C-alpha positions in Angstrom: 6.6 19.6 6.3 5.6 16.4 4.8 6.7 13.9 2.3 5.2 11.4 -0.1 5.9 7.7 0.5 7.5 7.6 -3.0 10.3 9.8 -1.6 11.5 7.0 0.6 10.2 3.7 -0.8 9.0 2.0 -3.9 6.2 -0.6 -4.4 4.8 -3.4 -6.3 1.1 -4.4 -6.5 -0.6 -7.7 -7.2 -3.9 -9.4 -6.9 -5.9 -12.4 -5.9 -9.6 -12.3 -6.4 -11.1 -9.1 -4.8 -7.9 -8.6 -2.7 -4.9 -6.3 -3.6 -1.4 -7.1 -2.4 1.0 -4.2 -2.3 4.6 -4.4 -1.2 6.4 -1.2 0.1 10.2 -1.4 0.1 12.4 1.2 1.7 15.2 2.7 -0.5 17.3 3.1 2.6 17.0 0.8 5.7 17.1 3.9 8.0 13.4 4.6 7.0 12.0 1.2 8.1 11.3 2.1 11.7 9.7 5.5 10.5 7.4 3.5 8.2 6.6 0.9 10.8 5.3 3.8 13.0 3.7 5.9 10.4 2.3 3.7 7.6 -0.4 2.1 9.6 -3.1 -0.2 8.1 -5.6 2.7 9.1 -3.7 5.2 7.1 -3.6 2.9 4.2 -7.2 2.2 4.3 -7.9 5.9 4.4 -5.8 6.3 1.2 -7.8 3.6 -0.5 -11.3 4.5 0.9 -12.5 5.5 -2.5 -12.1 2.0 -3.9 -11.6 -0.4 -0.9 -13.7 -1.4 1.9 -11.0 -3.3 3.8 -9.8 -4.5 6.1 -6.2 -3.9 5.5 -3.5 -6.2 7.0 0.1 -5.1 7.3 3.0 -7.8 7.4 6.3 -6.4 8.3 9.4 -7.8 6.7 12.2 -6.4 8.8 15.0 -8.3 7.2 13.9 -7.0 3.8 13.1 -3.5 5.1 9.8 -3.9 3.6 6.1 -4.3 4.4 3.4 -6.3 2.6 -0.1 -4.8 2.7 -3.2 -6.9 1.9 -6.2 -4.8 1.1 -9.3 -6.8 1.0 -12.4 -5.8 -1.0 -10.4 -3.6 -3.2 -10.9 -4.8 -6.8 -14.5 -4.2 -7.6 -15.4 -7.9 -6.9 -12.3 -9.4 -8.6 -10.9 -9.8 -12.1 -13.8 -11.8 -13.6 -16.5 -9.3 -12.5 -14.8 -5.9 -12.2 -15.6 -3.1 -14.7 -12.5 -1.3 -13.6 -10.0 -0.2 -16.2 -7.2 -1.8 -14.2 -8.9 -5.0 -13.2 -5.7 -6.5 -11.7 -5.0 -3.4 -9.7 -1.4 -3.2 -11.0 -1.4 0.6 -10.8 -2.6 0.6 -7.0 0.9 0.9 -5.9 0.8 4.5 -7.2 -2.0 5.1 -4.8 0.0 3.7 -2.1 3.2 5.7 -2.9 1.2 8.9 -3.0 0.4 8.7 0.7 1.5 11.8 2.5 3.6 11.3 5.7 5.2 13.7 8.2 8.8 14.4 7.6 11.0 11.8 9.1 12.8 13.0 12.2 
């Protein structure tokens, strides 16, 4: 069995230049350790491989039961040069939340 990240967390995306910044916030604190183990930078980069070259950095925010992911080389060169429909990458949290994970134990 598996779940999608959106089953246990929500997200918010932002940008700076050619870098996407996506926060993942647990609905319930009990899932934080699970996400720390399963939602790795490598797994995130794999989910974004169709648009991002990386690298991906993960910043854990234990007190908030959240993570901040910084995905470099993800916005087609940045807002001023990108031909993408969503040049700011605001919809990229949907890509993140669709990541498939094993069922939490």
